[in-house]
Every structure is written in structure tokens, then in C-alpha cells.
C-alpha angles and dihedrals in degrees: 000000000000107000089217094057105123095235094045090046090053091050090052092049094048091048093049094042093053090044086055088049090052092055089043090058092042095052096037096047083091091061093065105030110025095090093040092053095042092054091042093235086136135012115250091254093050092046093051092047090052094045093047093051096047093043089057093047091048091060091070098055101085143337099212093111091049089058091053093049095043100046109002104070099054135000107286088225089066092056098096124161099274092044092054094046094047092047093054094042092050093048093046093047094051091045093050094050094049093044093053090046090052098246116144101222138170105265087186092058090046088061092045088053092048092051093047094046097049096039095048094047090048103040108010135253092293092078092068113109105222095196092057093044090049090055091049094046093048090049090046091055100038102040096064089047090049090049093052095045093041092052093043096047095043091048092051090048092051092048090052096046093048098035092121097042122104111261094226092054092045093051092048091051094048091047087065091041090057091065089061094042092049089051091050091047092050092047092051091045092052091047092057110029102041088062094067093075091038090060094051095046090049090050089052091051088053093047091049093049094244092125131026101212134031106267127134113242118223093243090058090053092048095047094047091049093049096049091046087053092050091052090049089051091056091047127197097250095183089056091046090053091050094048101039105031114017103049102047134358101241134206123197092262090054092048093049093048095048093048097044096046091045093049091053092052092047095047092050090050092048093053088050090053093244114145101217134171110261086192092059092050099048092041094054091042089056088050089050096052090044091052090059088070095048133306091254090060087078114075094227093186090063090043091052093053090049092051091047089055089051091054092049096046101083096043091039094052090041091054092049090049091050092052092047092047092052091049092049092049090054096047098042 
């Protein structure tokens, strides 16, 4: 069968997109449950069940981010078959490597890198949509800062409000509160990150002539949500250990604060149509709540390696996409 046949092309894209969703859920499971598991508010099985359910529900809230990913990074006219395939393969490959190594990365930025790398090598730098890139870059810079400040300020406020309460009673209360905050965090994560694959599949439907205008079909939403949920169920336990145990020693109040403040930032970004890194937000929020104890409470060596991985994600995924595109162009 001709690999450029529209139906076969669509099958390849859907397979790659939902593979990407699987690794997204696997790597980002840590975002929702790492703090909950580390403070023992929930068992690992309970935490994953909660995260999986809320991730799936979050996918149905809006499709604004999907529109940004599908037509806001590069000119939709440049998204031909090989570009789409190489973008997804590059993003999935980078995500898989980092997940198995235990690095919490931005799966969203991996896809942005994949799209940029394959589109630029195929069509030139002129296809890049500066307005969309500007939105992504601003969100990439501001969301970690918002996560850090949100976690820090909310933690200080909680310490002040509960300064006369007994620590044992406070910890017990926040252990229950973490169940709600983990649910909110998972819902906000699903509302933002599941849309990455939705946007690419919808772009592929447009390229293949299956739809006339850019709108996300219901079956695309359902499939993306399900595969994200499956990845969450598997869980990237190395990533969970890095996020919840290695960076900061967390108490229930810390876990609640980090999750709640992160979820607020992510949900606001989602409603604005900004594809942000949920990993960046929760990671910096954990750093923020840890810094309220003392700066040395944060293991800054671990934090540095996490941030370095963030910096390398877009160029790393872009490079993988470029290599895959060149290979595909030779063999097709």
C-alpha cells in the first residue's frame, strides 16, 4: 500500500498521535499524583485511578489549545503528510527516551519542537507563525514563574492562617485536601495536554481532505482522552520518584498547595488557548512550596537537571523530527 494514500496516512497519524498521548500520560502521571503518593494521602493505585479518570474528563472541557497546536505553530498549508508524521514521531521518540530515563519533561514542547523541526526542514523558516510561537513562548516563560510564585505565596498564607493549629491535625486535614487538589490538577492537565494530539489529528484530517474546516471531531477527543488515560494508568514511576521524592521532602500541606496552585495556572492557560507545560508548572510550584521552609530544602541539583531537560526538549524533539523527515523523504 502506498504510504501516501490518504487513508493509510491518516491511520499512521492517528497511531502516532495516540502513541504520543500514551507517553504524555505516562510521563505526566507524576504531575498529578507524585505529591499525593509521596505524602501517602493516597496509595499509588488509588492515585492513578483518580488521575486517569480526571484526565479523561478534562479532555472534554475545551478545544482551544488544539486549535493553537493544529494551526497556530506553522502555516497549516505546510503540514503535508511527511511533515505531520515526522513531527509526531520526533515528539514521541523524545518523550519516550526522557520518560524511561526518569526526566519530567514538557510533552507539549516536544510536540512544538517536532512540528517546527519537520515543517522548517520541509518548507523553510517562512512557514512559522510568529503569533502562535509568541503565545507559546510567553506561556513557557510565565507559567513556571506563576507556578513558583503561586506555590510560594499560597504556602506562606496557609502557614500564617494555621500558625496556631496543631501540626498533626493540619497534616491530617491536608491529606484529605490532597485528594481534591489531585483531582483538580488531573482535570486541568487533561484539559490542556490531551489537546496536543487532537490538534495534529485534526490537521491531518484537513490535509487528507476528510474535513473542510479546522474543527475537532468527537471521536478524536474520545480517542485522545482514552490513550492519555492508558498512559496515566501505566505511570512513569521513575518520573514520579523524581518529582515527588527527590526534589523536595513534602508534607500533605505542601502537596495540596503545589497541586492547587498549579491547577489554577494550568486551567487559566487552557481557557486562553495557550499550550503550556503542566510539568513546568507543577515542578516550579513544588520548588516554591519547598522554598518556604528554607532554600536548602529544595535539592537544587535535581532541579537544575530538570530545567536543563526543559531547555533541551524543543531542539531535541526538533532534531529527531528533522532526521525522521529526511529518512521518510528518501524512502517514499
